[in-house]
MDTraj code that builds the backbone (N, CA, C; nanometers):
import mdtraj as md
import numpy as np

residues = "MET LYS GLU ARG THR GLY ARG GLY GLY TYR THR LEU VAL GLU ILE ALA MET ALA VAL ALA ILE LEU GLY ILE LEU VAL MET LEU ALA ILE SER SER PHE SER ASP LEU ARG VAL LYS TYR GLY MET GLU ALA GLU THR LYS GLU LEU TYR ALA TYR LEU MET ASP ALA ARG GLY ARG SER MET GLN ARG SER ARG PHE HIS PHE VAL ARG PHE THR PRO ASN GLY TYR ALA THR TYR GLU ASP THR ASN PRO LEU PRO ASP GLY ASN ARG GLN TYR ASP ALA GLY SER ASP ASN GLN VAL ALA GLY GLY THR VAL ASN TYR PRO VAL VAL SER PHE LEU SER ALA THR GLY THR GLN ASP ASN VAL ILE PHE ASN ARG HIS GLY GLU ALA THR GLY THR GLY TYR ILE LEU ILE SER PRO PRO ALA GLY SER SER VAL ASN PRO ASP TYR ASP CYS ILE SER ILE ALA GLN THR ARG MET ARG THR GLY ARG TYR SER SER ALA GLY GLY GLY SER CYS VAL GLU LYS".split()
xyz = np.array([
    [12.9933, -8.0951, 13.2624],
    [12.9789, -7.9755, 13.1847],
    [12.9719, -8.0134, 13.0370],
    [12.8779, -7.9529, 12.9685],
    [12.8588, -7.9831, 12.8267],
    [12.9565, -7.9044, 12.7416],
    [12.9923, -7.9649, 12.6343],
    [13.0794, -7.9003, 12.5397],
    [12.9960, -7.8111, 12.4485],
    [13.0486, -7.6927, 12.4119],
    [12.9722, -7.5963, 12.3325],
    [13.0227, -7.5928, 12.1893],
    [13.0566, -7.7000, 12.1352],
    [13.1059, -7.7012, 11.9979],
    [12.9917, -7.6721, 11.9031],
    [13.0222, -7.5891, 11.8055],
    [12.9219, -7.5583, 11.7051],
    [12.8276, -7.4460, 11.7468],
    [12.8382, -7.4010, 11.8689],
    [12.7524, -7.2908, 11.9127],
    [12.8344, -7.1619, 11.9150],
    [12.7825, -7.0616, 11.8525],
    [12.8487, -6.9312, 11.8556],
    [12.7562, -6.8307, 11.9223],
    [12.8087, -6.7173, 11.9543],
    [12.7248, -6.6142, 12.0127],
    [12.7866, -6.5555, 12.1371],
    [12.7110, -6.4671, 12.1966],
    [12.7567, -6.3964, 12.3151],
    [12.6688, -6.4327, 12.4332],
    [12.7268, -6.4301, 12.5497],
    [12.6484, -6.4571, 12.6699],
    [12.5789, -6.3294, 12.7138],
    [12.4833, -6.3436, 12.8000],
    [12.4078, -6.2292, 12.8510],
    [12.4990, -6.1329, 12.9270],
    [12.5959, -6.1833, 12.9969],
    [12.6901, -6.0990, 13.0713],
    [12.7740, -6.0149, 12.9750],
    [12.8190, -6.0746, 12.8659],
    [12.8982, -6.0003, 12.7678],
    [12.8163, -5.8888, 12.7038],
    [12.6927, -5.9169, 12.6724],
    [12.6050, -5.8151, 12.6136],
    [12.5797, -5.7027, 12.7136],
    [12.5544, -5.7369, 12.8401],
    [12.5299, -5.6355, 12.9428],
    [12.6525, -5.5463, 12.9614],
    [12.7708, -5.6027, 12.9595],
    [12.8933, -5.5232, 12.9735],
    [12.9112, -5.4287, 12.8542],
    [12.8841, -5.4775, 12.7344],
    [12.8962, -5.3939, 12.6150],
    [12.7976, -5.2779, 12.6205],
    [12.6737, -5.3039, 12.6629],
    [12.5725, -5.1985, 12.6742],
    [12.6136, -5.0973, 12.7808],
    [12.6685, -5.1426, 12.8926],
    [12.7121, -5.0518, 12.9991],
    [12.8250, -4.9615, 12.9510],
    [12.9217, -5.0179, 12.8815],
    [13.0327, -4.9379, 12.8289],
    [12.9816, -4.8384, 12.7259],
    [12.8923, -4.8821, 12.6388],
    [12.8340, -4.7929, 12.5391],
    [12.7572, -4.6792, 12.6059],
    [12.6845, -4.7096, 12.7120],
    [12.6108, -4.6067, 12.7856],
    [12.7026, -4.5019, 12.8452],
    [12.8142, -4.5447, 12.8999],
    [12.9114, -4.4505, 12.9563],
    [12.9688, -4.3608, 12.8467],
    [13.0025, -4.4186, 12.7332],
    [13.0554, -4.3394, 12.6218],
    [12.9532, -4.2386, 12.5707],
    [12.8270, -4.2778, 12.5642],
    [12.7213, -4.1862, 12.5198],
    [12.7068, -4.0702, 12.6178],
    [12.7117, -4.0973, 12.7467],
    [12.7013, -3.9908, 12.8474],
    [12.8165, -3.8911, 12.8342],
    [12.9368, -3.9405, 12.8112],
    [13.0513, -3.8513, 12.7925],
    [13.0353, -3.7678, 12.6659],
    [12.9871, -3.8298, 12.5600],
    [12.9682, -3.7580, 12.4341],
    [12.8611, -3.6508, 12.4471],
    [12.7534, -3.6791, 12.5181],
    [12.6452, -3.5816, 12.5339],
    [12.6930, -3.4609, 12.6125],
    [12.7689, -3.4825, 12.7192],
    [12.8173, -3.3685, 12.7969],
    [12.9148, -3.2843, 12.7151],
    [12.9989, -3.3469, 12.6358],
    [13.0901, -3.2722, 12.5493],
    [13.0137, -3.2008, 12.4394],
    [12.9108, -3.2624, 12.3868],
    [12.8327, -3.2019, 12.2801],
    [12.7615, -3.0762, 12.3279],
    [12.7087, -3.0756, 12.4492],
    [12.6386, -2.9566, 12.4978],
    [12.7354, -2.8402, 12.5131],
    [12.8587, -2.8654, 12.5574],
    [12.9587, -2.7588, 12.5647],
    [12.9951, -2.7083, 12.4253],
    [13.0087, -2.7997, 12.3301],
    [13.0389, -2.7590, 12.1926],
    [12.9257, -2.6771, 12.1329],
    [12.8026, -2.7152, 12.1640],
    [12.6870, -2.6412, 12.1130],
    [12.6882, -2.4979, 12.1649],
    [12.7180, -2.4791, 12.2927],
    [12.7263, -2.3447, 12.3504],
    [12.8416, -2.2677, 12.2871],
    [12.9557, -2.3322, 12.2722],
    [13.0732, -2.2668, 12.2133],
    [13.0439, -2.2174, 12.0722],
    [12.9922, -2.3053, 11.9881],
    [12.9641, -2.2663, 11.8503],
    [12.8474, -2.1686, 11.8418],
    [12.7539, -2.1777, 11.9344],
    [12.6446, -2.0808, 11.9394],
    [12.6949, -1.9412, 11.9710],
    [12.7881, -1.9308, 12.0650],
    [12.8465, -1.8007, 12.0986],
    [12.9271, -1.7449, 11.9817],
    [13.0027, -1.8304, 11.9145],
    [13.0798, -1.7853, 11.7990],
    [12.9873, -1.7374, 11.6876],
    [12.8796, -1.8111, 11.6633],
    [12.7840, -1.7715, 11.5596],
    [12.7181, -1.6389, 11.5951],
    [12.6836, -1.6209, 11.7210],
    [12.6210, -1.4953, 11.7619],
    [12.7185, -1.3782, 11.7508],
    [12.8450, -1.4010, 11.7811],
    [12.9462, -1.2962, 11.7661],
    [12.9575, -1.2549, 11.6196],
    [12.9615, -1.3524, 11.5306],
    [12.9721, -1.3217, 11.3877],
    [12.8457, -1.2543, 11.3357],
    [12.7303, -1.2960, 11.3856],
    [12.6045, -1.2331, 11.3449],
    [12.5996, -1.0878, 11.3912],
    [12.6417, -1.0618, 11.5134],
    [12.6442, -0.9254, 11.5651],
    [12.7450, -0.8406, 11.4883],
    [12.8574, -0.8984, 11.4509],
    [12.9567, -0.8277, 11.3698],
    [12.8957, -0.7858, 11.2354],
    [12.8272, -0.8783, 11.1703],
    [12.7626, -0.8464, 11.0423],
    [12.6566, -0.7386, 11.0609],
    [12.5848, -0.7446, 11.1709],
    [12.4820, -0.6453, 11.2006],
    [12.5446, -0.5065, 11.2185],
    [12.6557, -0.4992, 11.2906],
    [12.7243, -0.3709, 11.3093],
    [12.7792, -0.3178, 11.1770],
    [12.8314, -0.4065, 11.0933],
    [12.8806, -0.3633, 10.9623],
    [12.7663, -0.3103, 10.8763],
    [12.6485, -0.3714, 10.8886],
    [12.5311, -0.3229, 10.8169],
    [12.4932, -0.1828, 10.8650],
    [12.4944, -0.1617, 10.9958],
    [12.4624, -0.0292, 11.0504],
    [12.5642, 0.0741, 11.0031],
    [12.6888, 0.0345, 10.9989],
    [12.7941, 0.1244, 10.9509],
    [12.7709, 0.1603, 10.8041],
    [12.7389, 0.0597, 10.7237],
    [12.7104, 0.0842, 10.5822],
    [12.5889, 0.1728, 10.5621],
    [12.4855, 0.1524, 10.6433],
    [12.3657, 0.2372, 10.6346],
    [12.3998, 0.3831, 10.6643],
    [12.4858, 0.4047, 10.7636],
    [12.5199, 0.5426, 10.7990],
    [12.5926, 0.6123, 10.6841],
    [12.6773, 0.5396, 10.6124],
    [12.7457, 0.5986, 10.4974],
    [12.6500, 0.6170, 10.3801],
    [12.5652, 0.5185, 10.3564],
    [12.4726, 0.5246, 10.2440],
    [12.3726, 0.6383, 10.2605],
    [12.3180, 0.6525, 10.3813],
    [12.2153, 0.7539, 10.4067],
    [12.2745, 0.8877, 10.4500],
    [12.4054, 0.8901, 10.4782],
    [12.4748, 1.0099, 10.5248],
    [12.4078, 1.0681, 10.6493],
    [12.3795, 0.9764, 10.7449],
    [12.3172, 1.0147, 10.8722],
    [12.3796, 0.9342, 10.9848],
    [12.3692, 0.9878, 11.1045],
    [12.4132, 0.9132, 11.2217],
    [12.3218, 0.7932, 11.2414],
    [12.3806, 0.6814, 11.2843],
    [12.3049, 0.5612, 11.3190],
    [12.3508, 0.5143, 11.4566],
    [12.2559, 0.4669, 11.5348],
    [12.2821, 0.4233, 11.6720],
    [12.2447, 0.2762, 11.6845],
    [12.3355, 0.1945, 11.7349],
    [12.3051, 0.0549, 11.7653],
    [12.2920, 0.0467, 11.9166],
    [12.1702, 0.0181, 11.9625],
    [12.1420, 0.0132, 12.1064],
    [12.1278, -0.1314, 12.1508],
    [12.1806, -0.1607, 12.2691],
    [12.1760, -0.2953, 12.3256],
    [12.0801, -0.2997, 12.4431],
    [12.0027, -0.4073, 12.4489],
    [11.9142, -0.4346, 12.5617],
    [11.9492, -0.5745, 12.6122],
    [11.8954, -0.6150, 12.7267],
    [11.9241, -0.7513, 12.7732],
    [11.8780, -0.8602, 12.6757],
    [11.7778, -0.8314, 12.5938],
    [11.7221, -0.9323, 12.5034],
    [11.7663, -0.9180, 12.3587],
    [11.8346, -0.8101, 12.3233],
    [11.8708, -0.7935, 12.1837],
    [11.9356, -0.6601, 12.1548],
    [11.9222, -0.6179, 12.0293],
    [11.9821, -0.4937, 11.9847],
    [11.8979, -0.4378, 11.8713],
    [11.9100, -0.3079, 11.8488],
    [11.8334, -0.2423, 11.7433],
    [11.9151, -0.1274, 11.6862],
    [11.8959, -0.0998, 11.5564],
    [11.9608, 0.0126, 11.4902],
    [11.8579, 0.1215, 11.4666],
    [11.8954, 0.2433, 11.5012],
    [11.8089, 0.3589, 11.4821],
    [11.8800, 0.4584, 11.3917],
    [11.8021, 0.5184, 11.3017],
    [11.8533, 0.6221, 11.2135],
    [11.8170, 0.7569, 11.2736],
    [11.9122, 0.8480, 11.2776],
    [11.8901, 0.9805, 11.3359],
    [11.8022, 1.0629, 11.2414],
    [11.6727, 1.0662, 11.2699],
    [11.5783, 1.1387, 11.1844],
    [11.5088, 1.2531, 11.2564],
    [11.5338, 1.2721, 11.3838],
    [11.4648, 1.3765, 11.4603],
    [11.5668, 1.4793, 11.5074],
    [11.5477, 1.6064, 11.4798],
    [11.4436, 1.6673, 11.3971],
    [11.4768, 1.6530, 11.2483],
    [11.3735, 1.6595, 11.1680],
    [11.3898, 1.6490, 11.0228],
    [11.4683, 1.7685, 10.9717],
    [11.5424, 1.7631, 10.8667],
    [11.5646, 1.6488, 10.7800],
    [11.6860, 1.5649, 10.8198],
    [11.7825, 1.6218, 10.8940],
    [11.9091, 1.5519, 10.9152],
    [11.9346, 1.5044, 11.0571],
    [11.8435, 1.5228, 11.1485],
    [11.8638, 1.4771, 11.2852],
    [11.9517, 1.5707, 11.3661],
    [11.9774, 1.5296, 11.4902],
    [12.0552, 1.6139, 11.5809],
    [12.1801, 1.5442, 11.6354],
    [12.2176, 1.4310, 11.5781],
    [12.3368, 1.3540, 11.6157],
    [12.3276, 1.2938, 11.7552],
    [12.2067, 1.2817, 11.8094],
    [12.1835, 1.2199, 11.9393],
    [12.0653, 1.1255, 11.9278],
    [12.0700, 1.0173, 12.0049],
    [11.9585, 0.9232, 12.0049],
    [11.8420, 0.9838, 12.0816],
    [11.7266, 0.9898, 12.0156],
    [11.6036, 1.0393, 12.0771],
    [11.5054, 0.9232, 12.0841],
    [11.4854, 0.8703, 12.2042],
    [11.3965, 0.7550, 12.2225],
    [11.2568, 0.7876, 12.1726],
    [11.2037, 0.6989, 12.0900],
    [11.0690, 0.7155, 12.0381],
    [11.0588, 0.8073, 11.9183],
    [11.1619, 0.8867, 11.8911],
    [11.1566, 0.9805, 11.7789],
    [11.2409, 0.9351, 11.6607],
    [11.3571, 0.8774, 11.6874],
    [11.4418, 0.8301, 11.5782],
    [11.3842, 0.7008, 11.5210],
    [11.4058, 0.6808, 11.3923],
    [11.3465, 0.5700, 11.3183],
    [11.4268, 0.4410, 11.3373],
    [11.3609, 0.3342, 11.3891],
    [11.4278, 0.2044, 11.4005],
    [11.4278, 0.1388, 11.2636],
    [11.5473, 0.1008, 11.2158],
    [11.5589, 0.0433, 11.0819],
    [11.5891, -0.1058, 11.0825],
    [11.6363, -0.1590, 11.1938],
    [11.6662, -0.3025, 11.2020],
    [11.6759, -0.3420, 11.3486],
    [11.6699, -0.4717, 11.3729],
    [11.6811, -0.5209, 11.5101],
    [11.7063, -0.6701, 11.5124],
    [11.7461, -0.7201, 11.6270],
    [11.7733, -0.8618, 11.6422],
    [11.7661, -0.9024, 11.7879],
    [11.7609, -1.0330, 11.8115],
    [11.7581, -1.0853, 11.9476],
    [11.8868, -1.1622, 11.9747],
    [11.9151, -1.1849, 12.1017],
    [12.0362, -1.2565, 12.1401],
    [12.0006, -1.3808, 12.2201],
    [12.0818, -1.4831, 12.2071],
    [12.0656, -1.6058, 12.2855],
    [12.1582, -1.6083, 12.4060],
    [12.2620, -1.5250, 12.4031],
    [12.3600, -1.5177, 12.5112],
    [12.3720, -1.3719, 12.5534],
    [12.4022, -1.3463, 12.6801],
    [12.4098, -1.2073, 12.7273],
    [12.5165, -1.1272, 12.6525],
    [12.4831, -1.0026, 12.6204],
    [12.5751, -0.9117, 12.5536],
    [12.6145, -0.8030, 12.6524],
    [12.7452, -0.7891, 12.6765],
    [12.7941, -0.6790, 12.7581],
    [12.8001, -0.5581, 12.6667],
    [12.7335, -0.4519, 12.7061],
    [12.7222, -0.3333, 12.6218],
    [12.8577, -0.2790, 12.5793],
    [12.8528, -0.1909, 12.4843],
    [12.9716, -0.1270, 12.4291],
    [13.0515, -0.0636, 12.5417],
    [13.1770, -0.1003, 12.5524],
    [13.2629, -0.0481, 12.6582],
    [13.3688, 0.0423, 12.5983],
    [13.4026, 0.1469, 12.6686],
    [13.5075, 0.2364, 12.6218],
    [13.5935, 0.2783, 12.7391],
    [13.6973, 0.3522, 12.7108],
    [13.7871, 0.3980, 12.8167],
    [13.7158, 0.4940, 12.9117],
    [13.6102, 0.5580, 12.8643],
    [13.5390, 0.6546, 12.9484],
    [13.4267, 0.5908, 13.0272],
    [13.3993, 0.4626, 13.0066],
    [13.2935, 0.3964, 13.0816],
    [13.1988, 0.3210, 12.9916],
    [13.0954, 0.2660, 13.0509],
    [12.9995, 0.1854, 12.9767],
    [12.8997, 0.2746, 12.9045],
    [12.8715, 0.2402, 12.7802],
    [12.7698, 0.3098, 12.7021],
    [12.6649, 0.2083, 12.6608],
    [12.5451, 0.2555, 12.6323],
    [12.4381, 0.1667, 12.5900],
    [12.4342, 0.1474, 12.4395],
    [12.5109, 0.2248, 12.3653],
    [12.4997, 0.2137, 12.2207],
    [12.6322, 0.2394, 12.1512],
    [12.6358, 0.1962, 12.0254],
    [12.7475, 0.2250, 11.9362],
    [12.6951, 0.3268, 11.8372],
    [12.7692, 0.4333, 11.8176],
    [12.7244, 0.5419, 11.7303],
    [12.8165, 0.5477, 11.6091],
    [12.7545, 0.5487, 11.4902],
    [12.8284, 0.5671, 11.3658],
    [12.7903, 0.7023, 11.3078],
    [12.8909, 0.7846, 11.2738],
    [12.8607, 0.9143, 11.2138],
    [12.8273, 0.8969, 11.0659],
    [12.8023, 1.0055, 10.9981],
    [12.7574, 0.9974, 10.8586],
    [12.8646, 0.9451, 10.7638],
    [12.9895, 0.9364, 10.8103],
    [13.0982, 0.8805, 10.7295],
    [13.1240, 0.7337, 10.7628],
    [13.0448, 0.6763, 10.8525],
    [13.0612, 0.5366, 10.8910],
    [13.1659, 0.5136, 10.9975],
    [13.2114, 0.6195, 11.0609],
    [13.3123, 0.6072, 11.1662],
    [13.2439, 0.5924, 11.3013],
    [13.2966, 0.5045, 11.3849],
    [13.2445, 0.4907, 11.5209],
    [13.2913, 0.6112, 11.6019],
    [13.2015, 0.6662, 11.6838],
    [13.2385, 0.7840, 11.7622],
    [13.3079, 0.7479, 11.8924],
    [13.3141, 0.6199, 11.9259],
    [13.3842, 0.5744, 12.0457],
    [13.4607, 0.4474, 12.0141],
    [13.5507, 0.4099, 12.1022],
    [13.6267, 0.2872, 12.0835],
    [13.6042, 0.1946, 12.2021],
    [13.6268, 0.0678, 12.1819],
    [13.6090, -0.0292, 12.2891],
    [13.5789, -0.1661, 12.2329],
    [13.4926, -0.2411, 12.3027],
    [13.4583, -0.3750, 12.2563],
    [13.3206, -0.4144, 12.3063],
    [13.2640, -0.5138, 12.2384],
    [13.1373, -0.5747, 12.2765],
    [13.1684, -0.7204, 12.3074],
    [13.1194, -0.7685, 12.4203],
    [13.1496, -0.9041, 12.4651],
    [13.0232, -0.9880, 12.4698],
    [13.0276, -1.1070, 12.4105],
    [12.9202, -1.2054, 12.4220],
    [12.9574, -1.2948, 12.5395],
    [12.8771, -1.2929, 12.6452],
    [12.9091, -1.3674, 12.7677],
    [12.8553, -1.5094, 12.7614],
    [12.9304, -1.6050, 12.8143],
    [12.8782, -1.7421, 12.8218],
    [12.7684, -1.7508, 12.9270],
    [12.6810, -1.8495, 12.9167],
    [12.5768, -1.8663, 13.0180],
    [12.6385, -1.8907, 13.1559],
    [12.5643, -1.8574, 13.2597],
    [12.6127, -1.8768, 13.3965],
    [12.6453, -2.0241, 13.4199],
    [12.7573, -2.0493, 13.4815],
    [12.7983, -2.1857, 13.5122],
    [12.8659, -2.2582, 13.3976],
    [12.8813, -2.1922, 13.2845],
    [12.9431, -2.2556, 13.1684],
    [13.0934, -2.2292, 13.1694],
    [13.1701, -2.3267, 13.1259],
    [13.3156, -2.3108, 13.1217],
    [13.3682, -2.3129, 12.9783],
    [13.2830, -2.2814, 12.8811],
    [13.3258, -2.2846, 12.7415],
    [13.4229, -2.1706, 12.7145],
    [13.5080, -2.1907, 12.6160],
    [13.6077, -2.0925, 12.5781],
    [13.6075, -2.0801, 12.4256],
    [13.5130, -2.0026, 12.3687],
    [13.5029, -1.9950, 12.2232],
    [13.6203, -1.9206, 12.1602],
    [13.6430, -1.9456, 12.0327],
    [13.7505, -1.8781, 11.9606],
    [13.7185, -1.7309, 11.9379],
    [13.5913, -1.6987, 11.9159],
    [13.5470, -1.5613, 11.8956],
    [13.4337, -1.5325, 11.9929],
    [13.4521, -1.4327, 12.0797],
    [13.3443, -1.3967, 12.1713],
    [13.3343, -1.2466, 12.1950],
    [13.4094, -1.1668, 12.1176],
    [13.4007, -1.0219, 12.1338],
    [13.4257, -0.9537, 11.9997],
    [13.3874, -0.8268, 11.9947],
    [13.4093, -0.7448, 11.8759],
    [13.4822, -0.6195, 11.9206],
    [13.5995, -0.5976, 11.8661],
    [13.6787, -0.4789, 11.8960],
    [13.6340, -0.3672, 11.8018],
    [13.6076, -0.2495, 11.8586],
    [13.5597, -0.1376, 11.7780],
    [13.6579, -0.0222, 11.7894],
    [13.7112, 0.0189, 11.6756],
    [13.7947, 0.1383, 11.6661],
    [13.7185, 0.2382, 11.5801],
    [13.7718, 0.3558, 11.5639],
    [13.6991, 0.4582, 11.4899],
    [13.6681, 0.4151, 11.3469],
    [13.7643, 0.3521, 11.2805],
    [13.7452, 0.3198, 11.1391],
    [13.7381, 0.1711, 11.1080],
    [13.7437, 0.0845, 11.2095],
    [13.7358, -0.0585, 11.1802],
    [13.6772, -0.1354, 11.2978],
    [13.6293, -0.2553, 11.2650],
    [13.5781, -0.3484, 11.3650],
    [13.6374, -0.4850, 11.3337],
    [13.6746, -0.5588, 11.4378],
    [13.7306, -0.6922, 11.4208],
    [13.6754, -0.7838, 11.5291],
    [13.6560, -0.9102, 11.4934],
    [13.6171, -1.0082, 11.5946],
    [13.7430, -1.0566, 11.6650],
    [13.7252, -1.1053, 11.7863],
    [13.8401, -1.1516, 11.8621],
    [13.7987, -1.2374, 11.9799],
    [13.8932, -1.2547, 12.0694],
    [13.8725, -1.3358, 12.1889],
    [13.8987, -1.2486, 12.3111],
    [13.8068, -1.2524, 12.4057],
    [13.8188, -1.1696, 12.5252],
    [13.9291, -1.2217, 12.6158],
    [14.0098, -1.1288, 12.6668],
    [14.1151, -1.1618, 12.7629],
    [14.0951, -1.0745, 12.8855],
    [14.0823, -1.1363, 13.0011],
    [14.0593, -1.0596, 13.1232],
    [14.1888, -1.0038, 13.1820],
    [14.3021, -1.0371, 13.1244],
    [14.4308, -0.9875, 13.1747],
    [14.4410, -0.8365, 13.1540],
    [14.4946, -0.7682, 13.2530],
    [14.5172, -0.6241, 13.2407],
    [14.3901, -0.5428, 13.2368],
    [14.2860, -0.5860, 13.3045],
    [14.1618, -0.5098, 13.3073],
    [14.0618, -0.5503, 13.2016],
    [14.0994, -0.6375, 13.1116],
    [14.0074, -0.6887, 13.0104],
    [14.0201, -0.6169, 12.8778],
    [14.0267, -0.6938, 12.7716],
    [14.0321, -0.6380, 12.6370],
    [13.9927, -0.7459, 12.5371],
    [13.9639, -0.7019, 12.4168],
    [13.9306, -0.7925, 12.3077],
    [14.0550, -0.8073, 12.2205],
    [14.1127, -0.9261, 12.2207],
    [14.2328, -0.9526, 12.1414],
    [14.1873, -0.9936, 12.0019],
    [14.2169, -0.9086, 11.9032],
    [14.1714, -0.9327, 11.7661],
    [14.2379, -1.0555, 11.7074],
    [14.1606, -1.1281, 11.6241],
    [14.2136, -1.2465, 11.5557],
    [14.2109, -1.2246, 11.4073],
])
top = md.Topology()
chain = top.add_chain()
for i, resn in enumerate(residues, 1):
    res = top.add_residue(resn, chain, resSeq=i)
    for name in ("N", "CA", "C"):
        top.add_atom(name, md.element.get_by_symbol(name[0]), res)
traj = md.Trajectory(xyz[None], top)
């Protein structure tokens, strides 16, 4: 056997082992990163929807008219109560009320929920007060086990807060 004095370096086996270990670490990081991306995406969408609802509330006070935020599977839209002219009838009239803003969603939105049942919209009166109470939930994608810090919006008559959904006791939005 020859002596290896003066030679430095790594053998092919050592390099292969290092690459294999690095590959395993990268795979673990990628799977964790995709969960983090979903988590932060849901939190961002919750905050964006909160800002959107606050805008609708502000519009209702500024214009002194009822405003309706309607939810669909793909997004949401704000309508100003303009039918019949000049002040509307305090009810959403499809195709007649003026749409003033809208947005799309990347994650499913569970419509506005209240003690009386599911509603398709959030209604703000001319003073900016919500006419119903409950919460809006941003649902994680199917098969996802993420647990974001903010995934719901609690709605009371005079305030809205972001929070975390708790399924205990029939489900509620715990404000943070």
